[in-house]
KEKOL-102012 format. One record per residue (C-alpha): residue number from 1; chain; x, y, z. Coordinates in Angstrom, 3 decimals. Each point is the difference from the previous one (the first is absolute). Layout:
BEGIN
{pt NUM; A; {X; Y; Z}}
...
END
This chain:
BEGIN
{pt 1; A; {77.416; 13.493; -101.460}}
{pt 2; A; {-2.985; 1.833; 1.578}}
{pt 3; A; {0.255; 3.888; -0.335}}
{pt 4; A; {-0.699; 2.064; 3.166}}
{pt 5; A; {-2.658; 2.783; -0.213}}
{pt 6; A; {0.073; 1.135; 3.659}}
{pt 7; A; {1.602; 3.394; -0.848}}
{pt 8; A; {-2.519; 0.895; -2.648}}
{pt 9; A; {-2.929; -1.175; 2.301}}
{pt 10; A; {1.363; 2.156; 2.898}}
{pt 11; A; {0.069; 3.088; -2.278}}
{pt 12; A; {-3.558; -0.644; -1.234}}
{pt 13; A; {-1.183; -0.312; 3.670}}
{pt 14; A; {1.861; 3.216; 1.053}}
{pt 15; A; {-1.557; 1.852; -3.045}}
{pt 16; A; {-3.450; -1.388; 0.807}}
{pt 17; A; {0.304; 0.983; 3.678}}
{pt 18; A; {0.989; 3.522; -0.950}}
{pt 19; A; {-3.002; 0.340; -2.363}}
{pt 20; A; {-2.426; -1.267; 2.718}}
{pt 21; A; {1.587; 2.337; 2.572}}
{pt 22; A; {-0.334; 3.025; -2.237}}
{pt 23; A; {-3.594; -0.895; -0.826}}
{pt 24; A; {-0.786; -0.485; 3.736}}
{pt 25; A; {1.482; 3.410; 0.815}}
{pt 26; A; {-1.851; 1.714; -2.855}}
{pt 27; A; {-3.229; -1.567; 1.203}}
{pt 28; A; {0.561; 1.148; 3.558}}
{pt 29; A; {0.809; 3.560; -1.176}}
{pt 30; A; {-3.057; 0.079; -2.264}}
{pt 31; A; {-2.220; -1.226; 2.877}}
{pt 32; A; {1.464; 2.707; 2.210}}
{pt 33; A; {-0.691; 2.738; -2.482}}
{pt 34; A; {-3.550; -1.141; -0.650}}
{pt 35; A; {-0.506; -0.140; 3.849}}
{pt 36; A; {1.342; 3.498; 0.354}}
{pt 37; A; {-2.264; 1.204; -2.825}}
{pt 38; A; {-3.020; -1.553; 1.515}}
{pt 39; A; {0.970; 1.512; 3.348}}
{pt 40; A; {0.265; 3.393; -1.635}}
{pt 41; A; {-3.453; -0.410; -1.680}}
{pt 42; A; {-1.641; -0.945; 3.368}}
{pt 43; A; {-2.399; 2.861; 0.934}}
{pt 44; A; {-0.475; 1.350; -3.424}}
{pt 45; A; {-3.570; 0.010; -1.329}}
{pt 46; A; {1.129; -1.058; -3.466}}
{pt 47; A; {3.139; -0.671; -1.991}}
{pt 48; A; {-0.016; 1.398; -3.431}}
{pt 49; A; {2.164; -0.607; -3.137}}
{pt 50; A; {0.036; 3.473; -1.469}}
{pt 51; A; {0.893; -1.217; -3.559}}
{pt 52; A; {-3.335; -1.807; -0.103}}
{pt 53; A; {-2.069; 3.083; 0.723}}
{pt 54; A; {-1.495; 2.498; -2.451}}
{pt 55; A; {2.034; 2.906; -1.390}}
{pt 56; A; {3.018; -0.005; -2.183}}
{pt 57; A; {3.637; -1.167; 0.276}}
{pt 58; A; {3.060; 2.166; -0.639}}
{pt 59; A; {3.720; 0.114; 0.776}}
{pt 60; A; {1.100; 1.119; 3.453}}
{pt 61; A; {1.547; 3.239; -1.455}}
{pt 62; A; {-3.359; 0.842; -1.496}}
{pt 63; A; {-1.958; -0.847; 3.174}}
{pt 64; A; {2.036; 2.518; 1.967}}
{pt 65; A; {-1.563; 2.770; -2.153}}
{pt 66; A; {-3.600; -0.966; 0.825}}
{pt 67; A; {-2.297; 1.336; 2.709}}
{pt 68; A; {-3.480; -1.090; 1.020}}
{pt 69; A; {-2.293; 2.891; -0.818}}
{pt 70; A; {-3.805; -0.053; 0.084}}
{pt 71; A; {-1.314; -2.974; -2.041}}
{pt 72; A; {3.208; -0.245; -1.981}}
{pt 73; A; {3.717; 0.591; -0.120}}
{pt 74; A; {2.110; 3.122; -0.174}}
{pt 75; A; {3.130; -0.498; -1.918}}
{pt 76; A; {2.841; 2.476; 0.567}}
{pt 77; A; {3.204; 0.160; -2.143}}
{pt 78; A; {2.445; 2.784; -0.721}}
{pt 79; A; {-1.726; 0.752; -3.324}}
{pt 80; A; {-3.593; -0.885; 0.561}}
{pt 81; A; {-2.878; -0.112; 2.557}}
{pt 82; A; {-2.798; -2.376; -0.995}}
{pt 83; A; {-3.198; -1.365; 1.520}}
{pt 84; A; {-0.567; -3.652; -0.727}}
{pt 85; A; {-2.814; -2.461; 0.468}}
{pt 86; A; {0.552; -3.067; 2.227}}
{pt 87; A; {0.670; -2.010; -3.160}}
{pt 88; A; {2.820; 2.435; -1.089}}
{pt 89; A; {-1.893; 1.988; -2.644}}
{pt 90; A; {0.828; 3.730; -0.105}}
{pt 91; A; {-2.866; 2.384; 0.591}}
{pt 92; A; {1.944; 3.263; -0.436}}
{pt 93; A; {3.446; 1.364; 0.506}}
{pt 94; A; {2.066; 3.012; 0.127}}
{pt 95; A; {3.649; 0.621; -1.165}}
{pt 96; A; {2.494; 1.248; 2.591}}
{pt 97; A; {3.757; 0.405; 0.279}}
{pt 98; A; {0.840; -0.883; 3.638}}
{pt 99; A; {3.396; -1.004; 1.294}}
{pt 100; A; {-1.426; -1.552; 3.185}}
{pt 101; A; {-3.784; -0.338; -0.143}}
{pt 102; A; {-1.908; -0.525; 3.315}}
{pt 103; A; {-3.708; -0.633; 0.478}}
{pt 104; A; {-2.253; 1.029; 2.909}}
{pt 105; A; {-3.563; -1.374; -0.066}}
{pt 106; A; {-2.850; 1.219; 2.105}}
{pt 107; A; {-3.498; -1.536; -0.715}}
{pt 108; A; {-0.990; 0.685; -3.524}}
{pt 109; A; {2.834; 2.395; -0.947}}
{pt 110; A; {3.672; -0.378; -0.439}}
{pt 111; A; {2.968; 2.326; -0.419}}
{pt 112; A; {3.223; -1.089; -1.787}}
{pt 113; A; {2.891; 2.220; 0.410}}
{pt 114; A; {3.679; 0.172; -0.918}}
{pt 115; A; {2.011; -0.302; 3.270}}
{pt 116; A; {2.730; 2.527; -0.228}}
{pt 117; A; {-1.383; 1.065; -3.361}}
{pt 118; A; {-2.273; 2.685; -1.262}}
{pt 119; A; {-3.479; -1.298; -0.823}}
{pt 120; A; {-3.161; -1.905; 1.188}}
{pt 121; A; {-3.194; -1.257; -1.344}}
{pt 122; A; {-3.395; -0.513; 1.848}}
{pt 123; A; {-2.469; -2.563; -1.343}}
{pt 124; A; {-2.962; -2.086; 0.922}}
{pt 125; A; {-1.472; -3.211; -1.461}}
{pt 126; A; {-1.290; 1.696; -3.086}}
{pt 127; A; {2.571; 2.559; -1.098}}
{pt 128; A; {2.899; 2.220; 0.684}}
{pt 129; A; {-1.424; 2.937; 2.001}}
{pt 130; A; {2.993; 2.266; -0.305}}
{pt 131; A; {3.798; 0.126; -0.222}}
{pt 132; A; {2.402; 2.643; 1.043}}
{pt 133; A; {3.681; 0.874; -0.143}}
{pt 134; A; {1.705; 1.441; 3.137}}
{pt 135; A; {2.681; 2.546; 0.269}}
{pt 136; A; {2.053; -1.847; 2.661}}
{pt 137; A; {0.625; -3.626; 0.623}}
{pt 138; A; {-2.906; -2.041; 1.503}}
{pt 139; A; {0.593; -1.796; 3.312}}
{pt 140; A; {-3.408; -1.384; 0.639}}
{pt 141; A; {-3.644; 0.377; -0.815}}
{pt 142; A; {-3.354; -0.919; 1.613}}
{pt 143; A; {-3.727; 0.222; -0.711}}
{pt 144; A; {-2.918; 1.268; 1.872}}
{pt 145; A; {-3.776; -0.174; -0.421}}
{pt 146; A; {-1.978; 2.671; -1.822}}
{pt 147; A; {2.542; 0.035; -2.807}}
{pt 148; A; {3.047; 1.198; 1.901}}
{pt 149; A; {3.627; -0.844; -0.708}}
{pt 150; A; {3.132; 0.970; 1.966}}
{pt 151; A; {3.519; -0.231; -1.390}}
{pt 152; A; {3.185; 0.635; 1.923}}
{pt 153; A; {2.977; 1.332; -1.964}}
{pt 154; A; {3.406; 1.497; 0.541}}
{pt 155; A; {0.371; 3.773; -0.112}}
{pt 156; A; {2.754; 2.422; -0.901}}
{pt 157; A; {-0.940; 2.531; 2.618}}
{pt 158; A; {-1.438; -2.089; 2.942}}
{pt 159; A; {0.439; -3.378; 1.635}}
{pt 160; A; {-2.774; -1.312; -2.316}}
{pt 161; A; {-3.280; 0.758; -1.445}}
{pt 162; A; {-3.549; -1.559; 0.314}}
{pt 163; A; {-2.176; 0.548; -3.124}}
{pt 164; A; {-3.721; -0.704; 0.546}}
{pt 165; A; {-2.158; -0.531; -3.110}}
{pt 166; A; {-3.718; 0.128; 0.025}}
{pt 167; A; {-1.706; -1.040; -3.181}}
{pt 168; A; {-3.519; -0.351; -1.439}}
{pt 169; A; {-0.955; -0.271; -3.689}}
{pt 170; A; {2.661; 1.789; -2.019}}
{pt 171; A; {0.931; 2.397; 2.808}}
{pt 172; A; {3.108; -0.660; 2.066}}
{pt 173; A; {0.749; 2.409; 2.839}}
{pt 174; A; {3.542; -0.010; 1.554}}
{pt 175; A; {1.266; 1.252; 3.338}}
{pt 176; A; {3.446; -0.090; 1.426}}
{pt 177; A; {1.506; 0.055; 3.475}}
{pt 178; A; {3.726; 0.629; 0.377}}
{pt 179; A; {1.657; -1.509; 3.101}}
{pt 180; A; {2.386; 2.697; 1.074}}
{pt 181; A; {0.308; -0.562; 3.711}}
{pt 182; A; {-1.583; -3.425; 0.671}}
{pt 183; A; {2.504; -2.000; -1.734}}
{pt 184; A; {-0.237; -2.679; -2.689}}
{pt 185; A; {-3.483; -1.174; -0.790}}
{pt 186; A; {-0.269; -3.807; 0.429}}
{pt 187; A; {-3.666; -0.977; -0.495}}
{pt 188; A; {-3.470; 1.332; -0.546}}
{pt 189; A; {-3.329; -1.332; 1.323}}
{pt 190; A; {-3.581; 1.228; -0.839}}
{pt 191; A; {-2.930; -0.435; 2.277}}
{pt 192; A; {-3.118; -1.803; -1.290}}
{pt 193; A; {-1.558; 2.931; -1.827}}
{pt 194; A; {3.280; 1.744; -0.899}}
{pt 195; A; {-0.994; 3.014; 1.981}}
{pt 196; A; {3.212; -0.323; 1.996}}
{pt 197; A; {3.390; -1.347; -0.800}}
{pt 198; A; {3.228; -0.544; 2.034}}
{pt 199; A; {3.638; 0.179; -0.995}}
{pt 200; A; {2.714; -1.707; 2.005}}
{pt 201; A; {3.321; 1.740; -0.135}}
{pt 202; A; {3.573; -0.321; 1.444}}
{pt 203; A; {2.213; 2.951; 0.890}}
{pt 204; A; {3.640; -0.893; 0.049}}
{pt 205; A; {1.444; 3.480; 0.316}}
{pt 206; A; {0.576; -0.033; 3.748}}
{pt 207; A; {2.161; -2.050; 2.331}}
{pt 208; A; {-2.717; -2.648; 0.113}}
{pt 209; A; {-2.633; -0.656; -2.679}}
{pt 210; A; {-3.540; 0.996; 0.728}}
{pt 211; A; {-3.208; -1.617; -1.397}}
{pt 212; A; {-3.073; 2.009; -0.795}}
{pt 213; A; {-3.569; -0.548; -1.151}}
{pt 214; A; {-1.242; 2.977; -1.948}}
{pt 215; A; {-3.739; 0.091; -0.296}}
{pt 216; A; {-2.029; 1.814; -2.719}}
{pt 217; A; {-3.770; 0.513; -0.626}}
{pt 218; A; {-1.232; 0.224; -3.563}}
{pt 219; A; {-2.065; 3.143; -0.381}}
{pt 220; A; {-1.415; 2.122; -2.792}}
{pt 221; A; {2.169; 3.026; -0.606}}
{pt 222; A; {-1.010; 2.261; -2.933}}
{pt 223; A; {-2.154; -2.846; -1.370}}
{pt 224; A; {2.766; -2.572; 0.082}}
{pt 225; A; {0.733; -2.703; 2.487}}
{pt 226; A; {3.307; 0.671; 1.734}}
{pt 227; A; {1.784; -1.355; 2.995}}
{pt 228; A; {-0.012; 2.365; 3.020}}
{pt 229; A; {2.365; -0.616; 2.917}}
{pt 230; A; {-1.802; -1.507; 2.910}}
{pt 231; A; {2.836; -0.748; 2.466}}
{pt 232; A; {3.403; -1.650; 0.530}}
{pt 233; A; {0.700; -2.705; 2.550}}
{pt 234; A; {3.078; -1.716; 1.305}}
{pt 235; A; {1.368; -2.096; 2.819}}
{pt 236; A; {2.968; 0.374; 2.344}}
{pt 237; A; {1.284; -3.514; -1.055}}
{pt 238; A; {2.601; -0.377; -2.557}}
{pt 239; A; {-1.810; -2.040; -2.623}}
{pt 240; A; {-1.222; 0.036; -3.641}}
{pt 241; A; {-3.622; 0.170; -0.975}}
{pt 242; A; {0.561; -2.223; -3.059}}
{pt 243; A; {-3.752; -0.243; -0.921}}
{pt 244; A; {-3.422; 1.088; 1.076}}
{pt 245; A; {-3.654; -1.023; -0.656}}
{pt 246; A; {-3.387; 1.063; 0.907}}
{pt 247; A; {-2.278; -2.623; 1.505}}
{pt 248; A; {-3.365; 1.639; -0.119}}
{pt 249; A; {0.647; 3.597; 1.156}}
{pt 250; A; {2.868; -1.016; 2.278}}
{pt 251; A; {3.564; 0.518; -1.191}}
{pt 252; A; {2.641; -2.579; 0.852}}
{pt 253; A; {3.731; 0.341; -0.752}}
{pt 254; A; {2.582; -2.746; 0.137}}
{pt 255; A; {3.683; -0.215; 0.736}}
{pt 256; A; {2.087; -3.231; -0.342}}
{pt 257; A; {-1.196; -1.287; 3.340}}
{pt 258; A; {-2.719; 2.503; 1.398}}
{pt 259; A; {-3.427; 1.281; -0.779}}
{pt 260; A; {-1.178; 3.527; 0.630}}
{pt 261; A; {-3.564; 1.213; -0.033}}
{pt 262; A; {-1.323; 3.637; -0.517}}
{pt 263; A; {-3.185; 0.733; 1.946}}
{pt 264; A; {-1.333; 3.390; 1.009}}
{pt 265; A; {3.176; 1.609; -1.288}}
{pt 266; A; {2.099; -2.088; 2.324}}
{pt 267; A; {2.593; -2.468; -1.431}}
{pt 268; A; {0.575; -2.954; 2.373}}
{pt 269; A; {1.961; -3.239; -0.197}}
{pt 270; A; {-1.979; -3.262; 0.401}}
{pt 271; A; {1.349; -2.320; 2.599}}
{pt 272; A; {-0.130; -3.201; -2.053}}
{pt 273; A; {3.576; -1.395; -0.223}}
{pt 274; A; {-0.610; -1.779; -3.315}}
{pt 275; A; {3.681; -0.177; -0.895}}
{pt 276; A; {1.047; 0.708; -3.655}}
{pt 277; A; {-2.970; 1.330; -2.058}}
{pt 278; A; {0.207; -1.414; -3.549}}
{pt 279; A; {-3.331; 0.838; -1.601}}
{pt 280; A; {-3.072; 2.039; 0.907}}
{pt 281; A; {-3.415; 0.258; -1.613}}
{pt 282; A; {-3.435; 1.206; 1.057}}
{pt 283; A; {-3.413; -1.623; -0.834}}
{pt 284; A; {-3.239; 1.221; 1.483}}
{pt 285; A; {1.647; 1.912; 2.940}}
{pt 286; A; {2.162; -3.057; 0.836}}
{pt 287; A; {3.819; 0.163; -0.383}}
{pt 288; A; {1.659; -3.145; -1.116}}
{pt 289; A; {3.694; -0.024; 1.061}}
{pt 290; A; {2.595; -2.714; -1.117}}
{pt 291; A; {2.661; 0.057; 2.637}}
{pt 292; A; {2.832; -2.096; 1.428}}
{pt 293; A; {2.501; -0.014; 2.933}}
{pt 294; A; {2.837; 0.728; -2.370}}
{pt 295; A; {1.855; -1.014; -3.056}}
{pt 296; A; {-0.557; -3.687; -1.022}}
{pt 297; A; {-2.703; -0.279; 2.730}}
{pt 298; A; {-3.465; -1.465; -0.741}}
{pt 299; A; {-2.527; 2.603; -1.142}}
{pt 300; A; {-3.274; 0.574; 1.818}}
{pt 301; A; {-3.144; 1.730; -1.111}}
{pt 302; A; {-1.581; 2.422; 2.483}}
{pt 303; A; {-3.312; 1.723; -0.320}}
{pt 304; A; {-0.532; 3.343; 1.752}}
{pt 305; A; {-3.252; 1.978; 0.307}}
{pt 306; A; {-0.333; 3.780; -0.334}}
{pt 307; A; {0.548; 0.323; 3.718}}
{pt 308; A; {3.421; -1.575; -0.267}}
{pt 309; A; {-0.968; -3.259; 1.709}}
{pt 310; A; {1.199; -3.346; -1.264}}
{pt 311; A; {-2.800; -2.329; -0.818}}
{pt 312; A; {1.910; -2.695; -1.726}}
{pt 313; A; {3.687; -1.056; -0.154}}
{pt 314; A; {1.341; -3.338; -1.307}}
{pt 315; A; {2.995; -1.460; -1.680}}
{pt 316; A; {-0.345; -0.565; -3.712}}
{pt 317; A; {3.359; -0.803; -1.625}}
{pt 318; A; {3.460; 1.082; -0.973}}
{pt 319; A; {0.234; 1.351; -3.511}}
{pt 320; A; {-2.579; 2.821; -0.597}}
{pt 321; A; {-0.891; 0.176; -3.692}}
{pt 322; A; {-2.821; 2.384; -0.391}}
{pt 323; A; {-3.351; 1.215; 1.395}}
{pt 324; A; {-3.372; 1.312; -1.493}}
{pt 325; A; {-2.950; 1.920; 1.278}}
{pt 326; A; {-3.562; -0.972; -0.954}}
{pt 327; A; {-3.512; 0.891; 0.955}}
{pt 328; A; {0.268; -0.577; 3.822}}
{pt 329; A; {2.621; -2.595; -0.700}}
{pt 330; A; {3.808; -0.249; 0.168}}
{pt 331; A; {2.078; -2.562; -1.769}}
{pt 332; A; {3.707; -0.911; 0.918}}
{pt 333; A; {2.370; -2.121; -1.918}}
{pt 334; A; {2.905; -1.289; 2.067}}
{pt 335; A; {2.230; -2.979; -0.714}}
{pt 336; A; {-2.295; -2.103; -2.252}}
{pt 337; A; {-3.128; 0.739; 1.924}}
{pt 338; A; {-2.720; 2.516; -0.846}}
{pt 339; A; {-2.271; 1.072; 2.901}}
{pt 340; A; {-3.230; 1.933; -0.327}}
{pt 341; A; {-1.254; 1.841; 3.193}}
{pt 342; A; {-3.074; 1.977; 0.820}}
{pt 343; A; {-0.012; 3.018; 2.232}}
{pt 344; A; {-0.848; -1.913; 3.218}}
{pt 345; A; {3.178; -2.131; -0.180}}
{pt 346; A; {-1.578; -3.104; -1.465}}
{pt 347; A; {1.942; -1.867; -2.643}}
{pt 348; A; {-2.434; -0.595; -2.914}}
{pt 349; A; {2.467; -2.091; -2.042}}
{pt 350; A; {3.346; -1.550; 0.399}}
{pt 351; A; {1.401; -1.152; -3.407}}
{pt 352; A; {3.270; -1.827; -0.741}}
{pt 353; A; {1.471; 0.533; -3.483}}
{pt 354; A; {2.800; -1.721; -1.813}}
{pt 355; A; {1.786; 3.147; -1.357}}
{pt 356; A; {1.441; 3.170; 1.323}}
{pt 357; A; {-2.546; 2.797; -0.114}}
{pt 358; A; {0.900; 3.517; -1.341}}
{pt 359; A; {-3.319; 1.866; 0.411}}
{pt 360; A; {-3.596; -0.637; 0.828}}
{pt 361; A; {-3.325; 1.882; -0.284}}
{pt 362; A; {-3.660; -0.464; 0.693}}
{pt 363; A; {-2.576; -0.399; -2.803}}
{pt 364; A; {-3.669; -0.720; 0.090}}
{pt 365; A; {-1.744; -3.370; 1.029}}
{pt 366; A; {2.405; -0.804; 2.852}}
{pt 367; A; {3.048; -0.310; -2.290}}
{pt 368; A; {3.599; 1.142; 0.179}}
{pt 369; A; {2.330; 0.896; -2.848}}
{pt 370; A; {3.307; -1.562; 0.657}}
{pt 371; A; {3.157; 1.111; -1.897}}
{pt 372; A; {2.597; -2.674; 0.503}}
{pt 373; A; {3.372; -0.779; -1.522}}
{pt 374; A; {-1.749; -1.876; -2.772}}
{pt 375; A; {-2.720; 2.496; -0.893}}
{pt 376; A; {-3.539; 1.167; 0.909}}
{pt 377; A; {-2.519; -2.270; 1.705}}
{pt 378; A; {-3.372; 0.312; 1.749}}
{pt 379; A; {-0.962; -1.991; 3.033}}
{pt 380; A; {-2.994; -0.227; 2.205}}
{pt 381; A; {0.151; 0.827; 3.801}}
END
């Protein structure tokens, strides 16, 4: 008697059909993803695999503590501030005890402070310049040229306090401004030569909150540089001057969706309608503003000259990572693209990378330091 094998053959055919179908589906999906990636890469000057670039690798948790600083790396932890080479070797360090360390870098100097804590340290690429404790909790800190530092702290007897330090050699001079009637200090901005500085404040004592810009000139008083009250400016609008910056000798201040300029002792609002303002920087009298039409909307980069005129405005991407200022250059990392702009609005470089970027910085010979989720890398632009 001949045995039938039809049932077994059918099962094999069904199994083989399923395998082929799964393979075809996987192939289609893979081709789709490759096509999407190629589409995303279109327009980029170059696509770079960061792990293949110079630098050093580290864990993501370690990379979050690193900042591009000068020709190397600033490493900030709760117990140590260190300057490293681009290969990861330590040049110098200082022990600290900070609960929430924050770093602010401007040119060849940096200040690391303990947010809501009581100390800070100022350093350059060669050594720690000085470190100081504070009596009250630190809220923010900024640097000016000509060896100037401003630290905003709480106060037991006022809305807040701005402490201005001027240093040279071993001498550190300290001046204080107590905000008694202007409200809570929010930010400080120095002009180019640190002969003037502005403090933005918010007074919440009335029925509606009132924003102010309090302006000071730095003058010699009894042989010591001290801030002298120059004037106070406000607007009839209910808004918050969250930050300020000098672009040349012109002071700009920013709310969540508006820009104000102080000229000839008059504070006026610019009629620009940029939407939500997410990031502002100034390079060579040009303001770079990352803005969008709202939450989850595409970000654009606008460039504004000192007269408040928009000279460039273009979409760049969705997820803003970080920015950096260089010598007449501005770098922007958004999504997985890095753009380098000059001050006339030209894009010098458009680079696609294969990792999320945490921070970037300019170094010599047309290079960028890129701190990504996998470590420190250098790339050409």
